[in-house]
All heavy atoms as a GROMACS GRO file, in nm:
protein
  599
    1MET      N    1  -5.238   6.595  -8.791
    1MET     CA    2  -5.310   6.598  -8.666
    1MET      C    3  -5.454   6.549  -8.689
    1MET      O    4  -5.530   6.606  -8.774
    1MET     CB    5  -5.314   6.751  -8.624
    1MET     CG    6  -5.379   6.772  -8.496
    1MET     SD    7  -5.362   6.950  -8.449
    1MET     CE    8  -5.395   6.937  -8.277
    2THR      N    9  -5.491   6.443  -8.618
    2THR     CA   10  -5.626   6.389  -8.638
    2THR      C   11  -5.723   6.431  -8.528
    2THR      O   12  -5.839   6.436  -8.547
    2THR     CB   13  -5.617   6.235  -8.643
    2THR    OG1   14  -5.559   6.185  -8.521
    2THR    CG2   15  -5.538   6.182  -8.759
    3ASN      N   16  -5.674   6.456  -8.406
    3ASN     CA   17  -5.760   6.500  -8.302
    3ASN      C   18  -5.717   6.638  -8.251
    3ASN      O   19  -5.597   6.667  -8.247
    3ASN     CB   20  -5.744   6.402  -8.179
    3ASN     CG   21  -5.806   6.263  -8.206
    3ASN    OD1   22  -5.920   6.259  -8.256
    3ASN    ND2   23  -5.730   6.157  -8.173
    4PRO      N   24  -5.820   6.718  -8.216
    4PRO     CA   25  -5.779   6.855  -8.170
    4PRO      C   26  -5.717   6.850  -8.033
    4PRO      O   27  -5.740   6.755  -7.956
    4PRO     CB   28  -5.908   6.925  -8.165
    4PRO     CG   29  -6.015   6.817  -8.139
    4PRO     CD   30  -5.953   6.696  -8.217
    5GLN      N   31  -5.627   6.943  -8.005
    5GLN     CA   32  -5.569   6.964  -7.880
    5GLN      C   33  -5.670   7.021  -7.782
    5GLN      O   34  -5.737   7.115  -7.818
    5GLN     CB   35  -5.449   7.055  -7.889
    5GLN     CG   36  -5.371   7.078  -7.762
    5GLN     CD   37  -5.245   7.165  -7.781
    5GLN    OE1   38  -5.177   7.144  -7.882
    5GLN    NE2   39  -5.232   7.263  -7.702
    6ILE      N   40  -5.684   6.968  -7.662
    6ILE     CA   41  -5.778   7.019  -7.559
    6ILE      C   42  -5.720   7.153  -7.508
    6ILE      O   43  -5.613   7.146  -7.441
    6ILE     CB   44  -5.811   6.918  -7.451
    6ILE    CG1   45  -5.875   6.794  -7.513
    6ILE    CG2   46  -5.896   6.983  -7.347
    6ILE    CD1   47  -5.892   6.674  -7.415
    7ALA      N   48  -5.787   7.262  -7.525
    7ALA     CA   49  -5.740   7.391  -7.474
    7ALA      C   50  -5.772   7.399  -7.326
    7ALA      O   51  -5.684   7.441  -7.248
    7ALA     CB   52  -5.810   7.498  -7.550
    8GLN      N   53  -5.891   7.359  -7.283
    8GLN     CA   54  -5.929   7.346  -7.144
    8GLN      C   55  -6.056   7.260  -7.134
    8GLN      O   56  -6.132   7.249  -7.228
    8GLN     CB   57  -5.950   7.483  -7.084
    8GLN     CG   58  -6.074   7.560  -7.126
    8GLN     CD   59  -6.088   7.690  -7.062
    8GLN    OE1   60  -5.994   7.751  -7.009
    8GLN    NE2   61  -6.209   7.743  -7.048
    9LYS      N   62  -6.072   7.200  -7.015
    9LYS     CA   63  -6.192   7.110  -6.995
    9LYS      C   64  -6.305   7.190  -6.935
    9LYS      O   65  -6.363   7.147  -6.835
    9LYS     CB   66  -6.156   6.994  -6.914
    9LYS     CG   67  -6.066   6.889  -6.984
    9LYS     CD   68  -6.044   6.765  -6.904
    9LYS     CE   69  -5.955   6.670  -6.982
    9LYS     NZ   70  -5.941   6.546  -6.904
   10ALA      N   71  -6.340   7.303  -6.994
   10ALA     CA   72  -6.444   7.392  -6.954
   10ALA      C   73  -6.476   7.486  -7.069
   10ALA      O   74  -6.388   7.507  -7.156
   10ALA     CB   75  -6.413   7.467  -6.835
   11PRO      N   76  -6.593   7.539  -7.081
   11PRO     CA   77  -6.622   7.637  -7.188
   11PRO      C   78  -6.554   7.767  -7.162
   11PRO      O   79  -6.521   7.806  -7.044
   11PRO     CB   80  -6.778   7.648  -7.188
   11PRO     CG   81  -6.820   7.612  -7.047
   11PRO     CD   82  -6.716   7.507  -6.996
   12PHE      N   83  -6.547   7.853  -7.262
   12PHE     CA   84  -6.504   7.985  -7.254
   12PHE      C   85  -6.622   8.077  -7.259
   12PHE      O   86  -6.692   8.078  -7.360
   12PHE     CB   87  -6.407   8.021  -7.367
   12PHE     CG   88  -6.272   7.962  -7.369
   12PHE    CD1   89  -6.255   7.841  -7.434
   12PHE    CD2   90  -6.169   8.016  -7.295
   12PHE    CE1   91  -6.129   7.777  -7.435
   12PHE    CE2   92  -6.047   7.959  -7.296
   12PHE     CZ   93  -6.019   7.839  -7.367
   13LYS      N   94  -6.651   8.159  -7.165
   13LYS     CA   95  -6.770   8.248  -7.164
   13LYS      C   96  -6.718   8.383  -7.228
   13LYS      O   97  -6.623   8.438  -7.188
   13LYS     CB   98  -6.817   8.283  -7.020
   13LYS     CG   99  -6.930   8.370  -7.019
   13LYS     CD  100  -6.979   8.405  -6.874
   13LYS     CE  101  -7.093   8.500  -6.879
   13LYS     NZ  102  -7.128   8.549  -6.742
   14VAL      N  103  -6.783   8.419  -7.334
   14VAL     CA  104  -6.754   8.540  -7.400
   14VAL      C  105  -6.882   8.625  -7.426
   14VAL      O  106  -6.982   8.571  -7.460
   14VAL     CB  107  -6.695   8.501  -7.544
   14VAL    CG1  108  -6.661   8.634  -7.620
   14VAL    CG2  109  -6.568   8.416  -7.527
   15ASP      N  110  -6.873   8.748  -7.395
   15ASP     CA  111  -6.974   8.845  -7.421
   15ASP      C  112  -6.959   8.888  -7.570
   15ASP      O  113  -6.869   8.964  -7.599
   15ASP     CB  114  -6.976   8.964  -7.326
   15ASP     CG  115  -7.010   8.918  -7.186
   15ASP    OD1  116  -7.096   8.837  -7.169
   15ASP    OD2  117  -6.939   8.975  -7.091
   16VAL      N  118  -7.054   8.846  -7.658
   16VAL     CA  119  -7.041   8.873  -7.799
   16VAL      C  120  -7.123   9.001  -7.830
   16VAL      O  121  -7.217   9.038  -7.757
   16VAL     CB  122  -7.085   8.754  -7.889
   16VAL    CG1  123  -6.995   8.633  -7.864
   16VAL    CG2  124  -7.233   8.718  -7.866
   17GLU      N  125  -7.084   9.064  -7.934
   17GLU     CA  126  -7.154   9.185  -7.987
   17GLU      C  127  -7.240   9.150  -8.105
   17GLU      O  128  -7.196   9.079  -8.195
   17GLU     CB  129  -7.048   9.287  -8.027
   17GLU     CG  130  -6.958   9.341  -7.913
   17GLU     CD  131  -6.857   9.434  -7.964
   17GLU    OE1  132  -6.887   9.518  -8.061
   17GLU    OE2  133  -6.745   9.428  -7.919
   18ALA      N  134  -7.361   9.201  -8.107
   18ALA     CA  135  -7.454   9.182  -8.216
   18ALA      C  136  -7.390   9.227  -8.344
   18ALA      O  137  -7.334   9.338  -8.353
   18ALA     CB  138  -7.584   9.257  -8.190
   19GLY      N  139  -7.405   9.150  -8.449
   19GLY     CA  140  -7.358   9.184  -8.583
   19GLY      C  141  -7.214   9.154  -8.611
   19GLY      O  142  -7.161   9.179  -8.716
   20LYS      N  143  -7.143   9.104  -8.511
   20LYS     CA  144  -7.000   9.080  -8.524
   20LYS      C  145  -6.977   8.929  -8.549
   20LYS      O  146  -7.056   8.844  -8.501
   20LYS     CB  147  -6.926   9.121  -8.393
   20LYS     CG  148  -6.777   9.117  -8.406
   20LYS     CD  149  -6.708   9.170  -8.289
   20LYS     CE  150  -6.555   9.156  -8.296
   20LYS     NZ  151  -6.493   9.204  -8.173
   21SER      N  152  -6.876   8.895  -8.630
   21SER     CA  153  -6.839   8.752  -8.658
   21SER      C  154  -6.718   8.724  -8.570
   21SER      O  155  -6.626   8.806  -8.556
   21SER     CB  156  -6.805   8.739  -8.803
   21SER     OG  157  -6.918   8.759  -8.880
   22TYR      N  158  -6.716   8.598  -8.518
   22TYR     CA  159  -6.606   8.538  -8.442
   22TYR      C  160  -6.563   8.413  -8.503
   22TYR      O  161  -6.640   8.339  -8.564
   22TYR     CB  162  -6.657   8.515  -8.300
   22TYR     CG  163  -6.702   8.638  -8.224
   22TYR    CD1  164  -6.832   8.687  -8.246
   22TYR    CD2  165  -6.621   8.703  -8.146
   22TYR    CE1  166  -6.878   8.797  -8.182
   22TYR    CE2  167  -6.665   8.822  -8.082
   22TYR     CZ  168  -6.792   8.870  -8.098
   22TYR     OH  169  -6.833   8.982  -8.029
   23PHE      N  170  -6.431   8.382  -8.506
   23PHE     CA  171  -6.376   8.263  -8.559
   23PHE      C  172  -6.315   8.180  -8.452
   23PHE      O  173  -6.208   8.208  -8.394
   23PHE     CB  174  -6.268   8.295  -8.668
   23PHE     CG  175  -6.338   8.359  -8.789
   23PHE    CD1  176  -6.361   8.494  -8.801
   23PHE    CD2  177  -6.378   8.279  -8.894
   23PHE    CE1  178  -6.425   8.555  -8.908
   23PHE    CE2  179  -6.440   8.335  -9.006
   23PHE     CZ  180  -6.463   8.470  -9.011
   24TRP      N  181  -6.389   8.074  -8.416
   24TRP     CA  182  -6.354   7.978  -8.306
   24TRP      C  183  -6.240   7.883  -8.349
   24TRP      O  184  -6.248   7.828  -8.460
   24TRP     CB  185  -6.479   7.903  -8.267
   24TRP     CG  186  -6.462   7.795  -8.167
   24TRP    CD1  187  -6.446   7.806  -8.032
   24TRP    CD2  188  -6.461   7.648  -8.197
   24TRP    NE1  189  -6.432   7.677  -7.973
   24TRP    CE2  190  -6.445   7.585  -8.068
   24TRP    CE3  191  -6.476   7.579  -8.315
   24TRP    CZ2  192  -6.442   7.455  -8.061
   24TRP    CZ3  193  -6.469   7.438  -8.298
   24TRP    CH2  194  -6.453   7.378  -8.182
   25CYS      N  195  -6.148   7.869  -8.264
   25CYS     CA  196  -6.036   7.777  -8.295
   25CYS      C  197  -6.092   7.637  -8.282
   25CYS      O  198  -6.132   7.595  -8.169
   25CYS     CB  199  -5.920   7.803  -8.188
   25CYS     SG  200  -5.795   7.674  -8.185
   26ALA      N  201  -6.068   7.556  -8.385
   26ALA     CA  202  -6.112   7.413  -8.381
   26ALA      C  203  -5.993   7.320  -8.349
   26ALA      O  204  -6.014   7.207  -8.303
   26ALA     CB  205  -6.165   7.376  -8.518
   27CYS      N  206  -5.868   7.367  -8.370
   27CYS     CA  207  -5.753   7.272  -8.354
   27CYS      C  208  -5.708   7.271  -8.210
   27CYS      O  209  -5.638   7.173  -8.164
   27CYS     CB  210  -5.642   7.314  -8.440
   27CYS     SG  211  -5.558   7.472  -8.396
   28GLY      N  212  -5.732   7.377  -8.128
   28GLY     CA  213  -5.695   7.383  -7.990
   28GLY      C  214  -5.548   7.443  -7.965
   28GLY      O  215  -5.505   7.452  -7.852
   29GLN      N  216  -5.480   7.476  -8.072
   29GLN     CA  217  -5.348   7.526  -8.062
   29GLN      C  218  -5.335   7.685  -8.060
   29GLN      O  219  -5.225   7.726  -8.027
   29GLN     CB  220  -5.264   7.476  -8.188
   29GLN     CG  221  -5.253   7.330  -8.188
   29GLN     CD  222  -5.160   7.282  -8.301
   29GLN    OE1  223  -5.038   7.311  -8.293
   29GLN    NE2  224  -5.221   7.218  -8.398
   30SER      N  225  -5.439   7.752  -8.077
   30SER     CA  226  -5.437   7.899  -8.077
   30SER      C  227  -5.390   7.954  -7.940
   30SER      O  228  -5.434   7.901  -7.832
   30SER     CB  229  -5.573   7.956  -8.112
   30SER     OG  230  -5.574   8.098  -8.093
   31LYS      N  231  -5.309   8.055  -7.937
   31LYS     CA  232  -5.277   8.122  -7.814
   31LYS      C  233  -5.373   8.228  -7.774
   31LYS      O  234  -5.366   8.286  -7.666
   31LYS     CB  235  -5.139   8.190  -7.840
   31LYS     CG  236  -5.025   8.099  -7.880
   31LYS     CD  237  -4.972   8.024  -7.762
   31LYS     CE  238  -4.840   7.937  -7.806
   31LYS     NZ  239  -4.869   7.815  -7.855
   32LYS      N  240  -5.480   8.247  -7.853
   32LYS     CA  241  -5.595   8.344  -7.829
   32LYS      C  242  -5.720   8.276  -7.811
   32LYS      O  243  -5.825   8.315  -7.857
   32LYS     CB  244  -5.597   8.440  -7.946
   32LYS     CG  245  -5.482   8.526  -7.969
   32LYS     CD  246  -5.495   8.622  -8.083
   32LYS     CE  247  -5.375   8.708  -8.102
   32LYS     NZ  248  -5.399   8.808  -8.206
   33GLN      N  249  -5.723   8.163  -7.738
   33GLN     CA  250  -5.844   8.085  -7.710
   33GLN      C  251  -5.953   8.177  -7.655
   33GLN      O  252  -5.928   8.263  -7.579
   33GLN     CB  253  -5.813   7.971  -7.611
   33GLN     CG  254  -5.723   7.867  -7.663
   33GLN     CD  255  -5.785   7.786  -7.775
   33GLN    OE1  256  -5.909   7.772  -7.787
   33GLN    NE2  257  -5.705   7.738  -7.858
   34PRO      N  258  -6.080   8.150  -7.697
   34PRO     CA  259  -6.118   8.037  -7.787
   34PRO      C  260  -6.124   8.074  -7.935
   34PRO      O  261  -6.174   7.996  -8.012
   34PRO     CB  262  -6.263   8.016  -7.741
   34PRO     CG  263  -6.316   8.152  -7.711
   34PRO     CD  264  -6.187   8.224  -7.647
   35PHE      N  265  -6.050   8.178  -7.970
   35PHE     CA  266  -6.050   8.221  -8.111
   35PHE      C  267  -5.920   8.180  -8.181
   35PHE      O  268  -5.823   8.158  -8.126
   35PHE     CB  269  -6.074   8.372  -8.110
   35PHE     CG  270  -6.211   8.408  -8.045
   35PHE    CD1  271  -6.203   8.484  -7.930
   35PHE    CD2  272  -6.324   8.353  -8.086
   35PHE    CE1  273  -6.324   8.515  -7.865
   35PHE    CE2  274  -6.448   8.384  -8.023
   35PHE     CZ  275  -6.441   8.465  -7.914
   36CYS      N  276  -5.937   8.178  -8.314
   36CYS     CA  277  -5.830   8.136  -8.403
   36CYS      C  278  -5.723   8.249  -8.412
   36CYS      O  279  -5.750   8.361  -8.422
   36CYS     CB  280  -5.879   8.112  -8.539
   36CYS     SG  281  -5.764   8.063  -8.661
   37ASP      N  282  -5.589   8.204  -8.415
   37ASP     CA  283  -5.485   8.291  -8.435
   37ASP      C  284  -5.397   8.238  -8.562
   37ASP      O  285  -5.283   8.288  -8.579
   37ASP     CB  286  -5.396   8.307  -8.318
   37ASP     CG  287  -5.320   8.182  -8.276
   37ASP    OD1  288  -5.333   8.077  -8.346
   37ASP    OD2  289  -5.247   8.189  -8.176
   38GLY      N  290  -5.451   8.147  -8.630
   38GLY     CA  291  -5.376   8.090  -8.751
   38GLY      C  292  -5.291   7.971  -8.712
   38GLY      O  293  -5.230   7.914  -8.806
   39SER      N  294  -5.288   7.923  -8.592
   39SER     CA  295  -5.206   7.808  -8.559
   39SER      C  296  -5.246   7.679  -8.624
   39SER      O  297  -5.168   7.580  -8.619
   39SER     CB  298  -5.205   7.794  -8.405
   39SER     OG  299  -5.150   7.901  -8.341
   40HIS      N  300  -5.366   7.667  -8.679
   40HIS     CA  301  -5.416   7.545  -8.743
   40HIS      C  302  -5.340   7.518  -8.874
   40HIS      O  303  -5.359   7.407  -8.922
   40HIS     CB  304  -5.566   7.564  -8.764
   40HIS     CG  305  -5.597   7.672  -8.866
   40HIS    ND1  306  -5.616   7.801  -8.825
   40HIS    CD2  307  -5.618   7.664  -8.997
   40HIS    CE1  308  -5.643   7.875  -8.931
   40HIS    NE2  309  -5.646   7.789  -9.039
   41LYS      N  310  -5.274   7.613  -8.928
   41LYS     CA  311  -5.212   7.584  -9.062
   41LYS      C  312  -5.126   7.457  -9.062
   41LYS      O  313  -5.042   7.436  -8.978
   41LYS     CB  314  -5.123   7.708  -9.100
   41LYS     CG  315  -5.208   7.823  -9.126
   41LYS     CD  316  -5.131   7.946  -9.174
   41LYS     CE  317  -5.226   8.050  -9.205
   41LYS     NZ  318  -5.203   8.179  -9.138
   42GLY      N  319  -5.156   7.365  -9.154
   42GLY     CA  320  -5.090   7.235  -9.167
   42GLY      C  321  -5.151   7.127  -9.082
   42GLY      O  322  -5.104   7.013  -9.082
   43THR      N  323  -5.258   7.155  -9.007
   43THR     CA  324  -5.314   7.053  -8.917
   43THR      C  325  -5.437   6.982  -8.981
   43THR      O  326  -5.477   6.878  -8.927
   43THR     CB  327  -5.369   7.117  -8.787
   43THR    OG1  328  -5.478   7.212  -8.814
   43THR    CG2  329  -5.255   7.190  -8.714
   44GLY      N  330  -5.499   7.041  -9.082
   44GLY     CA  331  -5.616   6.979  -9.141
   44GLY      C  332  -5.749   7.040  -9.076
   44GLY      O  333  -5.849   7.004  -9.113
   45PHE      N  334  -5.729   7.122  -8.975
   45PHE     CA  335  -5.842   7.190  -8.909
   45PHE      C  336  -5.861   7.337  -8.963
   45PHE      O  337  -5.768   7.391  -9.013
   45PHE     CB  338  -5.814   7.205  -8.761
   45PHE     CG  339  -5.827   7.074  -8.685
   45PHE    CD1  340  -5.713   6.993  -8.663
   45PHE    CD2  341  -5.947   7.027  -8.641
   45PHE    CE1  342  -5.722   6.873  -8.591
   45PHE    CE2  343  -5.960   6.904  -8.568
   45PHE     CZ  344  -5.839   6.833  -8.548
   46SER      N  345  -5.984   7.381  -8.959
   46SER     CA  346  -6.015   7.515  -8.994
   46SER      C  347  -6.098   7.583  -8.895
   46SER      O  348  -6.181   7.511  -8.818
   46SER     CB  349  -6.100   7.519  -9.126
   46SER     OG  350  -6.026   7.461  -9.231
   47PRO      N  351  -6.093   7.713  -8.874
   47PRO     CA  352  -6.172   7.774  -8.771
   47PRO      C  353  -6.318   7.768  -8.812
   47PRO      O  354  -6.356   7.758  -8.926
   47PRO     CB  355  -6.123   7.926  -8.778
   47PRO     CG  356  -6.054   7.943  -8.902
   47PRO     CD  357  -6.001   7.802  -8.947
   48VAL      N  358  -6.403   7.785  -8.709
   48VAL     CA  359  -6.550   7.785  -8.734
   48VAL      C  360  -6.601   7.927  -8.709
   48VAL      O  361  -6.581   7.986  -8.604
   48VAL     CB  362  -6.619   7.681  -8.638
   48VAL    CG1  363  -6.771   7.683  -8.657
   48VAL    CG2  364  -6.570   7.542  -8.665
   49LYS      N  365  -6.673   7.979  -8.812
   49LYS     CA  366  -6.736   8.108  -8.804
   49LYS      C  367  -6.856   8.111  -8.717
   49LYS      O  368  -6.943   8.026  -8.733
   49LYS     CB  369  -6.761   8.163  -8.938
   49LYS     CG  370  -6.809   8.314  -8.939
   49LYS     CD  371  -6.839   8.356  -9.082
   49LYS     CE  372  -6.883   8.501  -9.086
   49LYS     NZ  373  -6.915   8.544  -9.225
   50PHE      N  374  -6.866   8.206  -8.620
   50PHE     CA  375  -6.989   8.225  -8.541
   50PHE      C  376  -7.030   8.371  -8.558
   50PHE      O  377  -6.956   8.460  -8.535
   50PHE     CB  378  -6.954   8.206  -8.393
   50PHE     CG  379  -7.074   8.227  -8.303
   50PHE    CD1  380  -7.177   8.133  -8.288
   50PHE    CD2  381  -7.092   8.351  -8.236
   50PHE    CE1  382  -7.279   8.163  -8.207
   50PHE    CE2  383  -7.193   8.380  -8.155
   50PHE     CZ  384  -7.289   8.280  -8.143
   51ASP      N  385  -7.158   8.385  -8.613
   51ASP     CA  386  -7.210   8.518  -8.637
   51ASP      C  387  -7.307   8.550  -8.519
   51ASP      O  388  -7.410   8.479  -8.496
   51ASP     CB  389  -7.287   8.527  -8.765
   51ASP     CG  390  -7.198   8.513  -8.884
   51ASP    OD1  391  -7.091   8.581  -8.886
   51ASP    OD2  392  -7.235   8.440  -8.980
   52ALA      N  393  -7.278   8.652  -8.442
   52ALA     CA  394  -7.360   8.693  -8.330
   52ALA      C  395  -7.480   8.772  -8.383
   52ALA      O  396  -7.463   8.877  -8.445
   52ALA     CB  397  -7.277   8.781  -8.229
   53THR      N  398  -7.595   8.731  -8.351
   53THR     CA  399  -7.717   8.799  -8.397
   53THR      C  400  -7.772   8.893  -8.285
   53THR      O  401  -7.847   8.979  -8.315
   53THR     CB  402  -7.829   8.695  -8.432
   53THR    OG1  403  -7.857   8.610  -8.322
   53THR    CG2  404  -7.790   8.609  -8.552
   54GLU      N  405  -7.718   8.871  -8.165
   54GLU     CA  406  -7.756   8.957  -8.059
   54GLU      C  407  -7.646   8.968  -7.962
   54GLU      O  408  -7.556   8.882  -7.949
   54GLU     CB  409  -7.885   8.910  -7.990
   54GLU     CG  410  -7.880   8.775  -7.934
   54GLU     CD  411  -8.003   8.720  -7.868
   54GLU    OE1  412  -8.067   8.799  -7.791
   54GLU    OE2  413  -8.047   8.613  -7.895
   55ALA      N  414  -7.646   9.072  -7.874
   55ALA     CA  415  -7.545   9.084  -7.776
   55ALA      C  416  -7.581   9.000  -7.658
   55ALA      O  417  -7.695   9.016  -7.603
   55ALA     CB  418  -7.532   9.233  -7.736
   56LYS      N  419  -7.496   8.908  -7.619
   56LYS     CA  420  -7.523   8.817  -7.506
   56LYS      C  421  -7.399   8.738  -7.468
   56LYS      O  422  -7.295   8.743  -7.541
   56LYS     CB  423  -7.634   8.719  -7.547
   56LYS     CG  424  -7.602   8.625  -7.659
   56LYS     CD  425  -7.717   8.528  -7.685
   56LYS     CE  426  -7.682   8.427  -7.792
   56LYS     NZ  427  -7.789   8.332  -7.818
   57ALA      N  428  -7.406   8.662  -7.364
   57ALA     CA  429  -7.293   8.575  -7.321
   57ALA      C  430  -7.312   8.445  -7.400
   57ALA      O  431  -7.417   8.388  -7.400
   57ALA     CB  432  -7.304   8.555  -7.171
   58VAL      N  433  -7.192   8.399  -7.452
   58VAL     CA  434  -7.195   8.278  -7.531
   58VAL      C  435  -7.083   8.194  -7.467
   58VAL      O  436  -6.985   8.240  -7.424
   58VAL     CB  437  -7.162   8.302  -7.674
   58VAL    CG1  438  -7.140   8.178  -7.754
   58VAL    CG2  439  -7.269   8.382  -7.736
   59PHE      N  440  -7.110   8.060  -7.465
   59PHE     CA  441  -7.010   7.960  -7.407
   59PHE      C  442  -6.953   7.885  -7.523
   59PHE      O  443  -7.016   7.792  -7.570
   59PHE     CB  444  -7.082   7.876  -7.304
   59PHE     CG  445  -7.128   7.951  -7.182
   59PHE    CD1  446  -7.252   8.008  -7.178
   59PHE    CD2  447  -7.035   7.965  -7.076
   59PHE    CE1  448  -7.288   8.080  -7.063
   59PHE    CE2  449  -7.076   8.043  -6.960
   59PHE     CZ  450  -7.197   8.094  -6.958
   60PHE      N  451  -6.835   7.926  -7.561
   60PHE     CA  452  -6.756   7.858  -7.664
   60PHE      C  453  -6.693   7.738  -7.609
   60PHE      O  454  -6.641   7.737  -7.501
   60PHE     CB  455  -6.655   7.949  -7.727
   60PHE     CG  456  -6.714   8.056  -7.814
   60PHE    CD1  457  -6.733   8.189  -7.765
   60PHE    CD2  458  -6.744   8.030  -7.948
   60PHE    CE1  459  -6.789   8.285  -7.843
   60PHE    CE2  460  -6.801   8.132  -8.027
   60PHE     CZ  461  -6.822   8.257  -7.980
   61CYS      N  462  -6.691   7.624  -7.686
   61CYS     CA  463  -6.626   7.501  -7.647
   61CYS      C  464  -6.476   7.520  -7.625
   61CYS      O  465  -6.406   7.576  -7.706
   61CYS     CB  466  -6.646   7.392  -7.756
   61CYS     SG  467  -6.564   7.238  -7.727
   62GLY      N  468  -6.435   7.469  -7.510
   62GLY     CA  469  -6.287   7.474  -7.479
   62GLY      C  470  -6.211   7.346  -7.496
   62GLY      O  471  -6.094   7.344  -7.527
   63CYS      N  472  -6.290   7.236  -7.494
   63CYS     CA  473  -6.224   7.102  -7.508
   63CYS      C  474  -6.211   7.063  -7.660
   63CYS      O  475  -6.131   6.966  -7.692
   63CYS     CB  476  -6.305   6.993  -7.436
   63CYS     SG  477  -6.460   6.945  -7.518
   64LYS      N  478  -6.279   7.131  -7.749
   64LYS     CA  479  -6.270   7.110  -7.893
   64LYS      C  480  -6.334   6.979  -7.940
   64LYS      O  481  -6.312   6.931  -8.046
   64LYS     CB  482  -6.131   7.118  -7.942
   64LYS     CG  483  -6.051   7.236  -7.901
   64LYS     CD  484  -6.119   7.374  -7.930
   64LYS     CE  485  -6.046   7.488  -7.871
   64LYS     NZ  486  -6.114   7.615  -7.898
   65HIS      N  487  -6.422   6.918  -7.853
   65HIS     CA  488  -6.488   6.793  -7.892
   65HIS      C  489  -6.641   6.805  -7.891
   65HIS      O  490  -6.713   6.707  -7.898
   65HIS     CB  491  -6.448   6.685  -7.784
   65HIS     CG  492  -6.308   6.639  -7.797
   65HIS    ND1  493  -6.201   6.710  -7.758
   65HIS    CD2  494  -6.257   6.529  -7.867
   65HIS    CE1  495  -6.090   6.646  -7.784
   65HIS    NE2  496  -6.121   6.535  -7.858
   66SER      N  497  -6.690   6.930  -7.883
   66SER     CA  498  -6.837   6.955  -7.890
   66SER      C  499  -6.903   6.910  -8.020
   66SER      O  500  -6.841   6.926  -8.125
   66SER     CB  501  -6.866   7.095  -7.866
   66SER     OG  502  -7.003   7.119  -7.883
   67HIS      N  503  -7.019   6.852  -8.011
   67HIS     CA  504  -7.100   6.813  -8.135
   67HIS      C  505  -7.173   6.934  -8.178
   67HIS      O  506  -7.238   6.925  -8.282
   67HIS     CB  507  -7.185   6.692  -8.106
   67HIS     CG  508  -7.103   6.572  -8.072
   67HIS    ND1  509  -7.023   6.506  -8.160
   67HIS    CD2  510  -7.093   6.498  -7.951
   67HIS    CE1  511  -6.964   6.406  -8.099
   67HIS    NE2  512  -7.006   6.402  -7.976
   68LYS      N  513  -7.171   7.045  -8.102
   68LYS     CA  514  -7.239   7.164  -8.143
   68LYS      C  515  -7.143   7.281  -8.169
   68LYS      O  516  -7.176   7.395  -8.141
   68LYS     CB  517  -7.332   7.205  -8.031
   68LYS     CG  518  -7.459   7.117  -8.016
   68LYS     CD  519  -7.549   7.174  -7.904
   68LYS     CE  520  -7.670   7.084  -7.893
   68LYS     NZ  521  -7.767   7.146  -7.793
   69SER      N  522  -7.026   7.247  -8.207
   69SER     CA  523  -6.915   7.349  -8.229
   69SER      C  524  -6.964   7.466  -8.310
   69SER      O  525  -7.050   7.441  -8.406
   69SER     CB  526  -6.797   7.292  -8.286
   69SER     OG  527  -6.817   7.247  -8.415
   70PRO      N  528  -6.941   7.582  -8.277
   70PRO     CA  529  -6.836   7.623  -8.181
   70PRO      C  530  -6.882   7.634  -8.038
   70PRO      O  531  -6.808   7.670  -7.947
   70PRO     CB  532  -6.796   7.762  -8.230
   70PRO     CG  533  -6.918   7.820  -8.283
   70PRO     CD  534  -6.989   7.700  -8.343
   71LEU      N  535  -7.008   7.599  -8.012
   71LEU     CA  536  -7.058   7.615  -7.880
   71LEU      C  537  -7.046   7.488  -7.787
   71LEU      O  538  -7.034   7.377  -7.842
   71LEU     CB  539  -7.210   7.652  -7.880
   71LEU     CG  540  -7.237   7.777  -7.964
   71LEU    CD1  541  -7.387   7.806  -7.967
   71LEU    CD2  542  -7.157   7.900  -7.909
   72CYS      N  543  -7.036   7.507  -7.662
   72CYS     CA  544  -7.017   7.399  -7.563
   72CYS      C  545  -7.143   7.317  -7.557
   72CYS      O  546  -7.257   7.366  -7.557
   72CYS     CB  547  -6.981   7.453  -7.434
   72CYS     SG  548  -6.972   7.330  -7.303
   73ASP      N  549  -7.132   7.179  -7.559
   73ASP     CA  550  -7.240   7.095  -7.533
   73ASP      C  551  -7.223   7.004  -7.417
   73ASP      O  552  -7.298   6.902  -7.400
   73ASP     CB  553  -7.272   7.008  -7.668
   73ASP     CG  554  -7.162   6.902  -7.696
   73ASP    OD1  555  -7.061   6.894  -7.620
   73ASP    OD2  556  -7.183   6.830  -7.787
   74GLY      N  557  -7.119   7.030  -7.335
   74GLY     CA  558  -7.092   6.950  -7.215
   74GLY      C  559  -7.000   6.833  -7.242
   74GLY      O  560  -6.970   6.752  -7.151
   75SER      N  561  -6.946   6.819  -7.365
   75SER     CA  562  -6.860   6.700  -7.397
   75SER      C  563  -6.736   6.694  -7.306
   75SER      O  564  -6.683   6.591  -7.279
   75SER     CB  565  -6.815   6.713  -7.541
   75SER     OG  566  -6.917   6.690  -7.626
   76HIS      N  567  -6.692   6.811  -7.256
   76HIS     CA  568  -6.572   6.814  -7.166
   76HIS      C  569  -6.589   6.732  -7.042
   76HIS      O  570  -6.497   6.690  -6.988
   76HIS     CB  571  -6.538   6.957  -7.131
   76HIS     CG  572  -6.644   7.034  -7.055
   76HIS    ND1  573  -6.748   7.098  -7.121
   76HIS    CD2  574  -6.668   7.042  -6.928
   76HIS    CE1  575  -6.828   7.150  -7.028
   76HIS    NE2  576  -6.784   7.117  -6.914
   77SER      N  577  -6.714   6.712  -7.002
   77SER     CA  578  -6.737   6.631  -6.875
   77SER      C  579  -6.711   6.480  -6.901
   77SER      O  580  -6.706   6.406  -6.805
   77SER     CB  581  -6.878   6.652  -6.832
   77SER     OG  582  -6.972   6.611  -6.926
   78LYS      N  583  -6.697   6.437  -7.029
   78LYS     CA  584  -6.677   6.297  -7.061
   78LYS      C  585  -6.530   6.267  -7.102
   78LYS      O  586  -6.498   6.165  -7.137
   78LYS     CB  587  -6.774   6.258  -7.171
   78LYS     CG  588  -6.919   6.267  -7.134
   78LYS     CD  589  -7.003   6.234  -7.244
   78LYS     CE  590  -7.145   6.251  -7.198
   78LYS     NZ  591  -7.226   6.348  -7.275
   79LEU      N  592  -6.445   6.368  -7.091
   79LEU     CA  593  -6.299   6.352  -7.134
   79LEU      C  594  -6.215   6.310  -7.017
   79LEU      O  595  -6.237   6.348  -6.901
   79LEU     CB  596  -6.245   6.482  -7.191
   79LEU     CG  597  -6.320   6.528  -7.323
   79LEU    CD1  598  -6.266   6.663  -7.370
   79LEU    CD2  599  -6.299   6.423  -7.434
   0.00000   0.00000   0.00000
């Protein structure tokens, strides 16, 4: 697999908890979007760790093409 599967053409808004780590799905195959469920095995992709330093709303990339992964940078608007 050379290109990630597009999970959705919009970001996922998630309220993160301070001090918690999150593992963002980079392959797009997870059934628990935007987070990893292990579906990447054998694809060449690995999840991206996000450490929340404060409790707030975070917009995780849904299209899997962000240049600021795991966060959305608006790349979905160009797909």
